[in-house]
All heavy atoms as an XYZ file, in Angstrom:
710
protein
N       0.849     -1.173      0.034
C      -0.009      0.006     -0.007
C       0.915      1.241     -0.016
O       1.946      1.286      0.698
C      -0.880     -0.009      1.257
C      -1.848      1.108      1.223
S      -2.595      1.376      2.855
C      -1.257      2.171      3.678
N       0.529      2.296     -0.711
C       1.292      3.494     -0.842
C       0.551      4.576     -0.071
O      -0.682      4.672     -0.120
C       1.474      3.900     -2.282
C       2.278      5.149     -2.414
C       2.763      5.264     -3.920
N       3.526      6.348     -4.332
C       4.534      6.982     -3.738
N       4.952      6.544     -2.631
N       5.172      7.969     -4.260
N       1.266      5.377      0.658
C       0.703      6.567      1.359
C       1.672      7.679      1.138
O       2.816      7.512      0.543
C       0.584      6.260      2.844
O       1.832      6.372      3.468
N       1.346      8.956      1.564
C       2.288     10.031      1.370
C       3.602      9.818      2.082
O       4.639     10.386      1.696
C       1.536     11.220      1.970
C       0.068     10.867      1.828
C       0.057      9.374      2.011
N       3.675      8.920      3.100
C       4.888      8.643      3.798
C       5.786      7.617      3.148
O       6.958      7.515      3.470
C       4.527      8.165      5.271
N       5.220      6.855      2.232
C       5.960      5.851      1.544
C       5.059      4.597      1.301
O       3.903      4.653      1.257
N       5.758      3.378      1.305
C       4.990      2.164      1.073
C       4.966      1.427      2.387
O       5.832      1.407      3.152
C       5.739      1.266      0.055
C       5.669      1.787     -1.352
C       6.584      2.643     -1.864
C       4.558      1.454     -2.162
C       6.554      3.204     -3.144
C       4.526      1.979     -3.420
C       5.491      2.807     -3.895
N       3.817      0.743      2.602
C       3.564     -0.005      3.850
C       3.144     -1.445      3.580
O       2.407     -1.660      2.607
C       2.423      0.624      4.606
C       2.539      2.035      5.036
N       3.049      2.466      6.176
C       2.317      3.172      4.244
C       3.131      3.806      6.176
N       2.626      4.268      5.010
N       3.591     -2.368      4.404
C       3.013     -3.655      4.398
C       2.388     -3.725      5.789
O       2.950     -3.459      6.833
C       4.159     -4.792      4.364
C       3.521     -6.155      4.587
C       4.851     -4.769      3.059
N       1.132     -4.143      5.792
C       0.326     -4.093      7.079
C      -0.196     -5.420      7.340
O      -0.734     -6.126      6.490
C      -0.824     -2.996      6.979
C      -0.204     -1.618      6.696
C      -1.697     -3.079      8.238
C      -1.221     -0.560      6.414
N      -0.120     -5.846      8.588
C      -0.672     -7.129      9.040
C      -1.767     -6.800     10.146
O      -1.419     -6.272     11.188
C       0.355     -7.992      9.660
C      -0.144     -9.280     10.151
C       1.017    -10.171     10.747
C       0.436    -11.496     11.257
N       1.535    -12.289     11.837
N      -3.002     -7.181      9.876
C      -4.070     -7.024     10.830
C      -4.050     -8.170     11.820
O      -4.016     -9.356     11.383
C      -5.461     -7.074     10.088
C      -6.665     -6.911     10.950
C      -6.667     -5.549     11.693
C      -7.902     -7.081     10.153
N      -3.839     -7.849     13.066
C      -3.704     -8.888     14.096
C      -5.007     -9.157     14.805
O      -5.333    -10.307     15.061
C      -2.657     -8.408     15.163
C      -1.299     -8.213     14.420
C      -2.520     -9.441     16.312
C      -0.305     -7.492     15.263
N      -5.858     -8.142     15.072
C      -7.033     -8.344     15.798
C      -7.897     -7.135     15.665
O      -7.416     -6.057     15.378
C      -6.673     -8.598     17.327
C      -7.896     -9.063     18.113
O      -8.941     -9.452     17.522
O      -7.768     -9.140     19.392
N      -9.211     -7.267     15.844
C     -10.105     -6.151     15.827
C     -10.946     -6.230     17.108
O     -11.434     -7.354     17.470
C     -11.122     -6.232     14.639
C     -12.144     -5.099     14.697
C     -10.342     -6.088     13.349
N     -11.030     -5.196     17.843
C     -11.821     -5.220     19.065
C     -12.910     -4.147     18.950
O     -12.725     -3.142     18.298
C     -11.007     -5.059     20.336
C     -10.310     -3.690     20.455
C      -9.488     -3.689     21.755
N      -8.770     -2.432     21.834
C      -7.837     -2.184     22.759
N      -7.576     -3.086     23.613
N      -7.260     -1.005     22.700
N     -14.058     -4.405     19.625
C     -15.057     -3.370     19.655
C     -16.119     -3.757     18.573
O     -17.136     -3.138     18.578
N     -15.872     -4.627     17.657
C     -16.920     -4.944     16.673
C     -17.895     -5.946     17.342
O     -17.532     -6.808     18.179
C     -16.235     -5.593     15.454
O     -15.532     -6.745     15.781
N     -19.178     -5.878     16.971
C     -20.146     -6.777     17.516
C     -20.758     -6.238     18.743
O     -21.924     -6.554     19.092
N     -20.186     -5.413     19.544
C     -20.766     -4.816     20.663
C     -20.823     -3.278     20.475
O     -20.179     -2.741     19.685
C     -19.814     -5.026     21.898
N     -21.764     -2.676     21.234
C     -21.883     -1.265     21.109
C     -20.612     -0.581     21.693
O     -20.453     -0.532     22.882
C     -23.119     -0.733     21.853
N     -19.796     -0.090     20.826
C     -18.539      0.522     21.212
C     -18.461      1.918     20.720
O     -18.945      2.188     19.609
C     -17.346     -0.354     20.686
N     -17.885      2.753     21.456
C     -17.711      4.139     21.073
C     -16.711      4.295     19.932
O     -16.853      5.038     18.972
C     -17.336      5.071     22.229
C     -18.374      5.174     23.292
C     -17.822      5.997     24.498
C     -19.661      5.747     22.829
N     -15.570      3.568     20.085
C     -14.515      3.557     19.120
C     -14.041      2.153     18.762
O     -13.727      1.383     19.645
C     -13.272      4.348     19.673
C     -12.131      4.346     18.718
C     -13.688      5.788     20.013
N     -14.031      1.788     17.523
C     -13.493      0.550     17.088
C     -12.008      0.722     16.880
O     -11.566      1.653     16.209
C     -14.169      0.072     15.807
C     -13.651     -1.288     15.398
C     -14.360     -1.816     14.113
O     -15.639     -1.804     14.093
O     -13.655     -2.230     13.190
N     -11.207     -0.185     17.462
C      -9.765     -0.111     17.319
C      -9.260     -1.405     16.672
O      -9.870     -2.412     16.756
C      -9.105      0.126     18.687
C      -9.435      1.397     19.300
C      -8.628      1.605     20.552
O      -8.323      0.717     21.260
N      -8.291      2.877     20.853
N      -8.154     -1.279     16.051
C      -7.522     -2.338     15.334
C      -6.086     -2.524     15.865
O      -5.359     -1.557     16.017
C      -7.477     -2.061     13.847
O      -8.859     -1.799     13.394
C      -6.960     -3.248     13.011
N      -5.714     -3.784     16.015
C      -4.347     -4.094     16.456
C      -3.562     -4.448     15.192
O      -3.854     -5.416     14.526
C      -4.382     -5.282     17.418
C      -3.143     -5.478     18.243
N      -2.833     -6.728     18.631
C      -2.238     -4.660     18.792
C      -1.655     -6.612     19.343
N      -1.372     -5.376     19.456
N      -2.536     -3.647     14.884
C      -1.862     -3.853     13.602
C      -0.318     -3.485     13.759
O       0.049     -2.715     14.605
C      -2.447     -2.955     12.558
N       0.380     -4.178     12.889
C       1.796     -3.849     12.668
C       1.995     -3.416     11.265
O       1.177     -3.859     10.394
C       2.736     -5.095     12.963
C       2.836     -5.431     14.301
C       3.909     -6.518     14.521
N       4.157     -6.841     15.881
C       3.769     -7.952     16.442
N       3.175     -8.885     15.844
N       4.019     -8.117     17.793
N       2.985     -2.683     10.944
C       3.260     -2.340      9.581
C       4.783     -2.219      9.339
O       5.531     -2.044     10.248
C       2.513     -1.066      9.099
C       3.164      0.180      9.751
N       2.903      0.668     10.948
C       4.109      1.048      9.207
C       3.663      1.753     11.128
N       4.347      1.992     10.163
N       5.084     -2.304      8.058
C       6.470     -2.028      7.635
C       6.413     -0.933      6.584
O       5.691     -0.999      5.670
C       7.087     -3.260      6.982
C       7.167     -4.453      7.971
C       8.463     -2.964      6.457
C       7.515     -5.799      7.377
N       7.121      0.164      6.900
C       7.186      1.336      5.988
C       8.498      1.389      5.288
O       9.515      1.288      5.842
C       6.979      2.632      6.832
C       7.238      3.901      6.105
C       6.153      4.152      4.969
C       7.270      5.143      7.059
N       8.415      1.529      3.961
C       9.628      1.708      3.163
C       9.452      3.037      2.476
O       8.587      3.183      1.577
C       9.813      0.554      2.134
C      11.013      0.832      1.226
C       9.984     -0.759      2.813
N      10.257      3.986      2.770
C      10.120      5.307      2.237
C      10.918      5.443      0.945
O      12.006      4.851      0.816
C      10.717      6.398      3.255
C       9.922      6.540      4.468
C      10.528      7.639      5.331
C       9.724      7.856      6.594
N      10.277      8.889      7.479
N      10.351      6.173     -0.013
C      11.090      6.465     -1.199
C      11.915      7.741     -1.025
O      11.545      8.562     -0.224
C      10.129      6.579     -2.413
O       9.175      7.672     -2.086
C       9.394      5.322     -2.687
N      12.964      7.910     -1.774
C      13.797      9.106     -1.646
C      14.571      9.251     -2.961
O      14.341      8.484     -3.951
C      14.801      8.924     -0.509
O      15.671      7.882     -0.756
N      15.570     10.114     -2.935
C      16.450     10.280     -4.097
C      17.280      9.019     -4.307
O      17.681      8.646     -5.423
C      17.394     11.478     -3.956
C      16.612     12.795     -4.010
C      17.563     13.945     -3.858
O      18.783     13.829     -3.772
O      17.018     15.103     -3.715
N      17.503      8.258     -3.239
C      18.354      7.052     -3.239
C      17.493      5.804     -3.472
O      17.840      4.942     -4.221
C      19.149      6.931     -1.948
C      20.078      8.091     -1.792
C      19.910      5.610     -1.909
C      20.723      8.226     -0.492
N      16.287      5.734     -2.914
C      15.338      4.639     -3.060
C      14.247      5.003     -3.938
O      13.343      5.782     -3.589
C      14.874      4.175     -1.685
C      13.944      3.028     -1.725
C      15.961      3.875     -0.703
N      14.261      4.359     -5.151
C      13.152      4.709     -6.096
C      11.891      3.936     -5.717
O      11.976      3.008     -4.889
C      13.604      4.277     -7.481
O      13.645      2.799     -7.605
N      10.783      4.291     -6.357
C       9.504      3.644     -6.118
C       9.652      2.131     -6.493
O       9.170      1.231     -5.807
C       8.437      4.260     -6.947
C       7.028      3.669     -6.641
C       5.933      4.500     -7.271
O       5.977      5.699     -7.270
O       4.962      3.849     -7.796
N      10.365      1.843     -7.601
C      10.578      0.443     -8.039
C      11.407     -0.281     -6.992
O      11.088     -1.474     -6.709
C      11.255      0.400     -9.421
N      12.447      0.311     -6.418
C      13.242     -0.354     -5.396
C      12.414     -0.662     -4.149
O      12.543     -1.725     -3.587
C      14.433      0.547     -5.006
C      15.448      0.681     -6.105
O      15.563     -0.200     -6.995
O      16.206      1.653     -6.088
N      11.608      0.297     -3.739
C      10.697      0.101     -2.575
C       9.749     -1.031     -2.763
O       9.549     -1.880     -1.933
C       9.997      1.449     -2.256
N       9.121     -1.070     -4.000
C       8.193     -2.128     -4.287
C       8.857     -3.448     -4.268
O       8.360     -4.520     -3.731
C       7.529     -1.856     -5.636
C       6.445     -0.788     -5.585
C       5.809     -0.591     -6.921
C       4.765      0.462     -6.867
N       4.075      0.636     -8.193
N      10.108     -3.582     -4.805
C      10.885     -4.746     -4.856
C      11.175     -5.279     -3.456
O      11.029     -6.417     -3.081
C      12.207     -4.615     -5.602
C      12.207     -5.222     -7.000
C      13.606     -5.273     -7.602
N      14.298     -4.023     -7.602
C      14.093     -3.022     -8.515
N      13.230     -3.195     -9.505
N      14.757     -1.875     -8.509
N      11.562     -4.313     -2.624
C      11.880     -4.662     -1.136
C      10.649     -5.186     -0.517
O      10.658     -6.223      0.193
C      12.479     -3.526     -0.464
C      12.814     -3.738      0.987
C      13.470     -2.588      1.651
C      13.832     -2.857      3.114
N      14.517     -1.710      3.773
N       9.541     -4.484     -0.667
C       8.275     -4.898     -0.013
C       7.796     -6.233     -0.517
O       7.290     -7.061      0.180
C       7.173     -3.808     -0.123
C       7.393     -2.631      0.674
C       6.451     -1.563      0.316
C       7.380     -2.924      2.178
N       7.891     -6.501     -1.880
C       7.491     -7.727     -2.404
C       8.334     -8.885     -1.813
O       7.835     -9.992     -1.534
C       7.534     -7.755     -3.913
C       6.401     -7.054     -4.574
O       5.267     -6.965     -4.000
N       6.634     -6.445     -5.722
N       9.629     -8.595     -1.687
C      10.580     -9.597     -1.073
C      10.188     -9.901      0.443
O      10.086    -11.032      0.809
C      11.934     -9.134     -1.148
C      12.926    -10.105     -0.456
O      13.140    -10.002      0.744
N      13.550    -10.953     -1.243
N       9.888     -8.839      1.161
C       9.429     -8.983      2.497
C       8.073     -9.773      2.631
O       7.954    -10.607      3.456
C       9.322     -7.609      3.177
C      10.660     -6.884      3.444
C      10.362     -5.464      3.889
C      11.452     -7.586      4.486
N       7.204     -9.402      1.725
C       5.902    -10.078      1.747
C       6.071    -11.601      1.444
O       5.452    -12.433      2.169
C       4.957     -9.514      0.653
C       3.568    -10.126      0.655
C       2.701     -9.648     -0.498
N       1.441    -10.287     -0.434
C       1.217    -11.601     -0.820
N       2.205    -12.278     -1.255
N      -0.014    -12.103     -0.758
N       6.888    -11.938      0.497
C       7.191    -13.330      0.244
C       7.729    -14.080      1.433
O       7.352    -15.140      1.780
C       8.155    -13.448     -0.976
C       8.326    -14.895     -1.432
C       9.225    -14.963     -2.642
O       9.151    -14.056     -3.452
O      10.002    -15.918     -2.733
N       8.676    -13.384      2.135
C       9.262    -13.996      3.351
C       8.197    -14.156      4.451
O       8.123    -15.222      5.132
C      10.419    -13.105      3.854
C      11.611    -13.137      2.908
C      12.643    -12.224      3.283
N      13.208    -12.492      4.646
C      14.043    -11.684      5.240
N      14.482    -10.522      4.688
N      14.523    -11.986      6.409
N       7.304    -13.212      4.579
C       6.197    -13.289      5.573
C       5.270    -14.485      5.186
O       4.885    -15.279      6.057
C       5.483    -12.017      5.709
C       6.378    -10.942      6.295
C       4.176    -12.148      6.534
C       5.913     -9.503      6.084
N       4.856    -14.534      3.967
C       3.977    -15.615      3.512
C       4.650    -16.993      3.728
O       3.926    -17.965      4.057
C       3.641    -15.421      1.969
C       2.932    -16.658      1.433
C       2.763    -14.146      1.869
N       5.933    -17.077      3.625
C       6.641    -18.354      3.801
C       6.977    -18.571      5.271
O       7.846    -19.483      5.524
C       7.891    -18.367      2.937
C       7.530    -18.534      1.472
O       6.614    -19.288      1.129
N       8.234    -17.834      0.625
N       6.435    -17.775      6.140
C       6.610    -18.079      7.589
C       7.582    -17.200      8.410
O       7.696    -17.408      9.616
N       8.216    -16.239      7.783
C       9.105    -15.358      8.533
C       8.308    -14.521      9.529
O       7.083    -14.282      9.353
C       9.825    -14.377      7.613
N       8.865    -14.173     10.638
C       8.213    -13.429     11.721
C       8.073    -11.970     11.293
O       9.015    -11.265     11.062
C       9.062    -13.490     12.987
C       8.423    -12.800     14.183
O       7.483    -13.408     14.792
O       8.787    -11.623     14.423
N       6.725    -11.551     11.147
C       6.448    -10.173     10.745
C       7.070     -9.084     11.653
O       7.647     -8.159     11.213
C       4.946     -9.978     10.734
C       4.467     -8.651     10.005
C       4.097     -8.713      8.709
C       4.471     -7.498     10.692
C       3.682     -7.487      8.058
C       4.116     -6.301     10.088
C       3.667     -6.312      8.776
N       6.983     -9.320     12.962
C       7.465     -8.338     13.903
C       9.012     -8.146     13.825
O       9.536     -7.049     13.887
N       9.638     -9.256     13.581
C      11.139     -9.227     13.441
C      11.512     -8.525     12.132
O      12.437     -7.684     12.111
C      11.680    -10.656     13.477
C      13.155    -10.770     13.731
C      13.583    -10.111     15.074
O      12.831    -10.248     16.102
O      14.638     -9.481     15.103
N      10.763     -8.779     11.107
C      11.074     -8.174      9.783
C      10.747     -6.623      9.899
O      11.492     -5.808      9.323
C      10.299     -8.730      8.610
C      10.739    -10.092      8.173
C       9.772    -10.652      7.104
C      12.186    -10.099      7.711
N       9.678     -6.257     10.671
C       9.395     -4.839     10.891
C      10.536     -4.187     11.666
O      10.975     -3.041     11.246
C       8.102     -4.694     11.640
N      11.061     -4.803     12.672
C      12.187     -4.230     13.416
C      13.409     -3.969     12.509
O      14.088     -3.022     12.667
C      12.635     -5.195     14.526
C      11.754     -5.216     15.683
C      12.399     -6.181     16.743
C      11.395     -6.759     17.661
N      11.975     -7.710     18.618
N      13.687     -4.896     11.612
C      14.893     -4.793     10.794
C      14.766     -3.959      9.562
O      15.700     -3.520      9.003
C      15.324     -6.307     10.398
C      15.691     -7.210     11.522
C      15.888     -8.621     10.991
C      16.905     -6.688     12.247
N      13.477     -3.776      9.078
C      13.289     -3.197      7.702
C      12.472     -1.909      7.672
O      12.458     -1.306      6.601
C      12.732     -4.221      6.767
C      13.670     -5.391      6.545
O      14.632     -5.256      5.722
N      13.463     -6.485      7.192
N      11.684     -1.617      8.698
C      10.790     -0.500      8.593
C      11.573      0.855      8.719
O      12.503      0.936      9.539
C       9.666     -0.583      9.634
O       8.636      0.374      9.389
N      11.100      1.850      7.989
C      11.789      3.154      7.976
C      11.109      4.140      8.962
O      11.113      5.318      8.783
C      11.743      3.757      6.578
C      12.637      2.982      5.637
O      13.601      2.380      6.045
O      12.402      3.116      4.406
N      10.478      3.591      9.978
C       9.828      4.450     10.997
C       9.808      3.760     12.400
O      10.629      2.862     12.598
C       8.420      4.807     10.573
C       7.457      3.678     10.540
O       7.927      2.528     10.814
O       6.216      3.958     10.494
N       8.881      4.126     13.218
C       8.853      3.662     14.615
C       8.535      2.177     14.741
O       8.607      1.659     15.808
N       8.180      1.485     13.650
C       7.914      0.045     13.737
C       9.157     -0.722     14.108
O       9.026     -1.903     14.413
C       7.402     -0.460     12.413
O       6.102      0.049     12.162
N      10.262     -0.076     14.061
C      11.524     -0.768     14.431
C      11.465     -1.293     15.871
O      12.205     -2.144     16.252
C      12.712      0.190     14.245
C      13.005      0.355     12.793
C      14.325      1.161     12.599
N      14.627      1.364     11.197
C      15.350      0.630     10.459
N      15.826     -0.569     10.965
N      15.532      0.875      9.152
N      10.553     -0.696     16.634
C      10.427     -1.231     18.064
C       9.820     -2.613     18.098
O       9.968     -3.363     19.042
C       9.523     -0.264     18.858
O       8.207     -0.337     18.410
N       9.123     -2.944     16.990
C       8.448     -4.284     16.870
C       7.116     -4.337     17.578
O       6.449     -5.357     17.526
N       6.732     -3.324     18.252
C       5.415     -3.338     18.998
C       4.300     -3.083     18.080
O       4.295     -2.156     17.236
C       5.427     -2.350     20.148
N       3.226     -3.903     18.165
C       2.043     -3.684     17.440
C       1.229     -2.525     18.173
O       1.450     -2.394     19.391
C       1.115     -4.874     17.348
N       0.435     -1.788     17.520
C      -0.212     -0.671     18.146
C      -1.732     -0.807     17.978
O      -2.240     -1.442     16.981
C       0.148      0.637     17.507
O      -0.085      0.638     16.129
C       1.588      0.961     17.780
N      -2.507     -0.359     18.958
C      -3.969     -0.270     18.909
C      -4.284      1.049     18.348
O      -3.746      2.072     18.799
C      -4.636     -0.498     20.216
C      -4.687     -1.923     20.633
C      -3.788     -2.542     21.500
C      -5.580     -2.899     20.254
N      -4.141     -3.863     21.659
C      -5.227     -4.120     20.856
C      -6.644     -2.909     19.344
C      -5.893     -5.315     20.684
C      -7.337     -4.112     19.213
C      -6.962     -5.231     19.816
N      -5.166      1.179     17.356
C      -5.609      2.465     16.953
C      -6.750      2.421     15.990
O      -7.174      1.349     15.536
N      -7.234      3.532     15.613
C      -8.344      3.636     14.692
C      -7.920      4.012     13.239
O      -8.728      4.315     12.401
N      -6.654      3.889     13.006
C      -6.077      4.337     11.720
C      -6.518      3.479     10.499
O      -6.437      3.932      9.415
C      -4.563      4.421     11.751
C      -3.881      3.079     11.829
C      -3.551      2.393     10.657
C      -3.607      2.465     13.019
C      -2.944      1.158     10.767
C      -3.016      1.277     13.138
C      -2.710      0.601     11.929
N      -7.003      2.277     10.750
C      -7.419      1.416      9.652
C      -8.516      2.084      8.807
O      -8.564      1.923      7.571
C      -7.940      0.071     10.128
C      -6.787     -0.689     10.820
C      -8.579     -0.790      9.053
C      -5.602     -1.012      9.919
N      -9.420      2.891      9.392
C     -10.466      3.586      8.642
C      -9.871      4.506      7.630
O     -10.482      4.764      6.615
C     -11.370      4.353      9.588
C     -12.171      3.474     10.459
C     -13.470      4.211     10.851
N     -14.246      3.298     11.653
C     -15.060      2.373     11.219
N     -15.181      2.148      9.964
N     -15.841      1.652     12.040
N      -8.580      5.021      7.856
C      -7.994      5.892      6.923
C      -7.348      5.227      5.742
O      -6.862      5.835      4.781
C      -6.980      6.805      7.693
N      -7.320      3.914      5.836
C      -6.620      3.106      4.791
C      -7.701      2.347      4.036
O      -8.191      1.268      4.514
C      -5.572      2.104      5.395
C      -4.564      2.941      6.259
C      -4.860      1.312      4.299
C      -3.670      2.078      7.100
N      -8.167      2.818      2.882
C      -9.231      2.282      2.158
C      -9.201      0.761      1.884
O     -10.158      0.019      2.020
C      -9.380      3.104      0.852
C      -8.689      4.358      1.170
C      -7.649      4.011      2.188
N      -8.002      0.253      1.542
C      -7.947     -1.164      1.181
C      -8.110     -2.048      2.460
O      -8.341     -3.241      2.274
C      -6.610     -1.465      0.500
S      -5.117     -1.256      1.572
N      -8.018     -1.556      3.633
C      -8.195     -2.284      4.884
C      -9.504     -2.020      5.549
O      -9.890     -2.757      6.442
C      -7.118     -1.988      5.829
C      -5.673     -2.354      5.450
C      -4.631     -1.961      6.450
C      -5.562     -3.847      5.158
N     -10.231     -1.059      5.038
C     -11.502     -0.642      5.646
C     -12.722     -1.341      4.894
O     -13.000     -0.881      3.812
C     -11.646      0.860      5.681
C     -12.872      1.343      6.286
O     -13.661      0.603      6.781
N     -13.095      2.654      6.355
N     -13.285     -2.307      5.508
C     -14.353     -3.045      4.808
C     -15.558     -2.164      4.524
O     -16.337     -2.460      3.610
C     -14.781     -4.248      5.597
O     -15.235     -3.885      6.884
N     -15.746     -1.010      5.190
C     -16.846     -0.179      4.943
C     -16.543      0.852      3.851
O     -17.426      1.600      3.497
C     -17.251      0.530      6.299
O     -16.205      1.419      6.686
N     -15.290      0.900      3.331
C     -14.974      1.901      2.277
C     -15.467      1.500      0.972
O     -15.662      0.361      0.652
C     -13.441      2.064      2.248
């Protein structure tokens, strides 16, 4: 997925608040951000993300890959709870 910050690989871990009357639905998610720059082209970023995706599909640990490869705070490896999924159309089933 592409955003103004770069490219992201996102793994949905859990959804809470659905099914019950909740004020805010939150999603537990991790992501890997690969930023484009003068050095990293869009094609390079896509290649890197496709390689990471293949490794994840084949059983690699998503959190460990996020720590080693994300260009932002995901390097901590911690998944976060938040409502940001609504802002990402491909992950928002109501979009």
